[in-house]
C-alpha positions in Angstrom: -54.9 76.2 79.5 -55.9 79.2 81.5 -56.7 76.7 84.7 -60.2 77.4 84.3 -62.0 74.8 86.1 -64.5 72.2 84.3 -64.8 68.7 83.0 -65.7 68.2 79.1 -66.5 65.1 77.0 -65.3 64.8 73.7 -66.8 62.0 71.5 -65.3 60.3 68.6 -67.0 58.6 65.7 -65.3 55.2 65.0 -66.5 55.3 61.5 -65.1 58.5 60.4 -62.9 60.0 63.0 -64.7 63.0 63.7 -64.3 64.3 67.2 -67.1 66.7 68.6 -67.6 68.3 72.3 -70.6 66.8 73.9 -72.5 68.3 75.5 -71.6 72.3 74.0 -71.8 74.9 76.3 -73.9 77.9 75.6 -72.3 80.8 73.3 -72.7 82.8 76.6 -70.8 80.2 78.4 -68.0 79.8 76.1 -67.3 83.8 76.4 -65.6 83.0 79.9 -63.1 80.4 78.1 -61.7 83.0 75.4 -59.8 85.4 78.0 -58.6 87.8 75.7 -55.8 89.3 77.4 -54.0 86.0 77.3 -55.5 84.2 74.6 -52.8 83.1 71.9 -54.9 83.5 69.0 -55.0 87.6 70.0 -51.7 88.1 71.3 -48.8 90.1 69.1 -46.0 88.3 68.4 -42.7 89.7 69.3 -40.5 90.9 66.4 -37.2 89.6 66.0 -34.7 87.3 64.4 -37.5 84.5 63.9 -40.2 86.6 62.5 -37.7 88.1 59.9 -36.7 84.4 58.7 -40.3 83.4 59.1 -41.6 86.5 56.4 -38.3 85.9 54.1 -39.1 82.5 53.7 -42.9 83.1 53.0 -41.8 85.6 50.4 -39.4 83.3 48.5 -42.5 80.7 48.9 -44.4 82.6 46.8 -42.4 82.9 44.1 -42.8 79.7 41.1 -39.2 79.0 41.5 -36.7 76.1 42.6 -36.2 77.9 46.0 -39.8 78.0 47.0 -39.6 73.9 46.2 -36.8 73.6 48.5 -38.2 75.8 51.1 -41.3 74.1 50.9 -39.6 70.9 52.0 -38.5 72.2 55.6 -41.2 74.8 56.4 -44.6 73.0 56.9 -47.0 76.1 57.8 -46.0 78.0 54.9 -48.7 76.5 52.8 -51.2 77.9 55.1 -50.7 80.8 52.9 -52.6 81.4 49.3 -51.4 80.2 46.4 -48.9 83.2 44.6 -50.0 85.4 42.1 -49.9 89.1 41.3 -52.5 90.7 43.0 -55.9 89.6 44.3 -58.5 90.1 47.1 -58.3 87.7 50.0 -60.2 87.5 53.3 -58.6 86.2 56.4 -61.7 84.6 58.8 -60.4 85.1 62.4 -57.9 87.5 61.6 -57.1 88.5 65.0 -54.7 91.6 65.0 -54.0 91.4 61.8 -50.6 90.1 61.7 -50.8 87.7 58.8 -52.7 90.1 56.8 -50.2 92.8 57.3 -47.7 90.3 55.6 -50.3 89.7 52.7 -50.7 93.1 52.0 -46.9 93.8 51.7 -46.9 90.9 49.2 -49.5 92.8 47.3 -52.8 91.5 48.1 -55.9 93.8 48.8 -56.8 92.3 52.0 -59.8 92.1 54.0 -60.5 90.5 57.8 -63.2 89.9 60.2 -62.8 88.5 63.9 -65.2 88.1 67.0 -62.9 89.9 68.9 -63.6 93.9 69.3 -60.1 94.4 70.9 -57.9 92.4 68.1 -60.1 94.4 65.2 -59.0 97.9 67.1 -55.6 96.7 67.1 -55.4 95.6 63.2 -57.2 99.2 62.5 -54.6 100.7 64.3 -52.0 99.2 61.8 -53.4 100.2 59.1 -55.7 97.6 57.7 -59.0 99.6 57.1 -61.0 96.6 55.7 -61.0 94.5 58.9 -64.5 94.4 60.5 -66.0 92.6 63.7 -68.4 89.6 62.9 -68.4 86.0 63.1 -68.8 83.8 59.7 -72.3 85.0 59.3 -70.8 88.4 58.6 -69.3 86.9 55.2 -73.1 87.5 53.7 -72.6 91.1 53.3 -70.0 90.7 50.8 -70.9 91.0 47.0 -71.0 87.0 45.6 -67.9 85.8 43.6 -65.9 88.7 45.5 -62.6 87.2 46.6 -59.7 85.3 45.0 -58.7 83.3 48.0 -60.6 82.9 51.1 -58.6 81.9 54.7 -59.7 79.9 57.9 -56.6 79.3 59.8 -57.3 77.9 63.8 -61.0 78.9 63.0 -63.2 76.0 61.7 -62.8 73.8 65.0 -64.4 76.6 66.7 -67.7 76.7 64.8 -71.0 74.9 65.9 -71.8 74.9 62.2 -68.8 74.5 59.8 -70.6 73.3 56.8 -73.1 76.6 57.2 -69.7 78.8 57.1 -68.1 76.6 53.8 -71.8 77.0 51.8 -71.5 80.7 52.7 -67.6 81.2 51.4 -68.7 79.2 48.3 -70.8 82.1 47.5 -68.1 84.6 48.0 -65.4 82.9 46.1 -64.6 83.7 42.4 -65.1 80.8 40.1 -61.3 80.3 40.2 -60.8 81.2 44.1 -59.4 79.2 46.7 -60.1 78.1 50.1 -57.2 77.5 52.5 -58.2 75.9 55.9 -55.8 75.2 59.0 -56.8 73.3 61.8 -55.8 70.6 64.3 -55.3 66.8 63.1 -57.8 64.4 65.7 -55.8 61.5 63.5 -52.3 63.0 64.3 -49.3 60.6 65.9 -48.8 63.4 68.7 -53.2 63.2 69.4 -52.5 59.5 70.1 -49.8 59.7 72.0 -51.1 62.3 74.4 -54.9 61.7 74.3 -56.8 64.0 76.7 -53.3 66.0 77.3 -53.2 66.6 73.6 -52.6 70.5 73.1 -54.4 71.1 70.3 -57.8 69.5 71.8 -58.3 72.5 73.2 -61.5 71.8 75.3 -64.1 73.6 75.3 -62.9 75.9 72.7 -62.9 73.2 70.0 -65.9 72.3 69.1 -65.2 69.8 66.5 -61.8 68.1 65.2 -61.4 66.7 62.2 -59.2 64.2 60.4 -57.9 64.2 56.7 -60.6 62.4 55.5 -63.4 63.9 57.1 -62.0 67.4 56.2 -62.2 66.1 52.6 -65.6 64.5 52.6 -67.1 67.8 54.0 -65.3 69.9 51.5 -66.7 67.7 49.1 -70.1 67.7 50.2 -70.3 71.5 50.2 -69.1 71.9 46.4 -65.3 71.9 47.0 -62.6 69.8 45.1 -59.6 69.3 47.6 -56.5 69.8 45.6 -53.8 69.8 48.6 -53.4 68.3 52.2 -50.2 69.4 54.2 -49.4 68.7 57.7 -47.8 71.1 60.3 -46.6 70.1 63.8 -45.4 73.3 65.3 -46.0 73.6 68.9 -48.4 70.3 69.3 -45.9 68.3 71.0 -44.1 71.0 73.1 -47.8 72.1 74.0 -48.8 68.5 75.1 -45.5 68.0 77.2 -46.2 71.0 79.1 -49.8 70.1 79.9 -48.3 66.4 81.5 -45.6 68.4 83.0 -48.1 70.8 84.6 -50.3 67.6 85.8 -47.2 66.3 87.2 -45.4 69.3 88.9 -48.6 71.9 89.6 -46.3 74.5 87.7 -46.4 75.7 84.2 -43.5 75.2 82.5 -43.2 77.0 79.2 -42.1 74.6 76.5 -43.8 76.2 73.7 -41.6 79.5 73.8 -38.6 77.6 74.8 -36.6 77.9 71.7 -33.8 75.1 72.7 -36.4 72.7 73.3 -38.7 73.6 70.4 -35.4 72.7 68.0 -34.6 69.6 69.5 -38.0 68.2 69.2 -38.1 70.0 65.5 -36.6 66.6 63.7 -39.6 64.5 65.3 -42.3 66.8 64.1 -40.9 67.1 60.6 -41.0 63.2 60.2 -44.5 63.2 61.5 -45.5 65.7 58.8 -43.8 63.6 56.2 -45.7 60.6 57.2 -48.8 62.8 56.7 -49.4 62.2 60.5 -48.7 66.0 61.7 -50.6 68.0 64.4 -52.1 70.4 62.1 -54.1 70.0 58.9 -53.3 72.5 55.9 -56.0 72.0 53.2 -56.6 73.9 50.1 -59.4 73.8 47.9 -61.5 75.0 44.7 -65.0 75.3 44.0 -66.1 72.4 41.4 -66.5 74.3 38.1 
């Protein structure tokens, strides 16, 4: 993604479809593959018409009305937000600069966040998000048990060297009726199968482990969760993969991901992939077994 040299091997289990980087770089080596000034997870999204539309749709998706049901048919990534309720405590693991937390705060949530990037935390605090802290998932142990109504990991679990340990800690911090929301690349997606090593969400070596819907369900069940919804979102995956292919052919970066016309042209295909349960991103929500 950032033209940093290196070749990496990704192995995939024929039985369970889980894919993993092997061998894995050390933690120190991995740092150079996260250039924070350009890495998408920490960059500020530009405000504009589409940002306004997204927030409007999310607000209406929250409300348990017929409008939310109609919206959910067309907007795939909205379910990465917690289930609608009047109030509650939410922790965003990997909160970045706090854009999602800002939205959740406006919707009435008591918001908390953690991230491993000090620059991102500084920006989030400048936005008035006082309860964001620096730290990896192990920092969760500093919060009281059964404290949160919801914990969100969006594009986080694939970066962890021990996702099961993270899930165990989260189970201790959720309230009895709390939920976990996970968004992560789907290694069994149509786009992944078509583009193979040019698949945008392969993202080696930053992504250490990649899941299918079945493997993520199994891991969640093993750690004491009951998955109650699995949905799919393909936004950006096809455009990014095609961008990689074009770079390989031409040697030039052609920015398809931010090309509004191109994104609209491929949207019908991605919408179909999602409805076939073959979309590029898994969005799973689960509760603890009671």
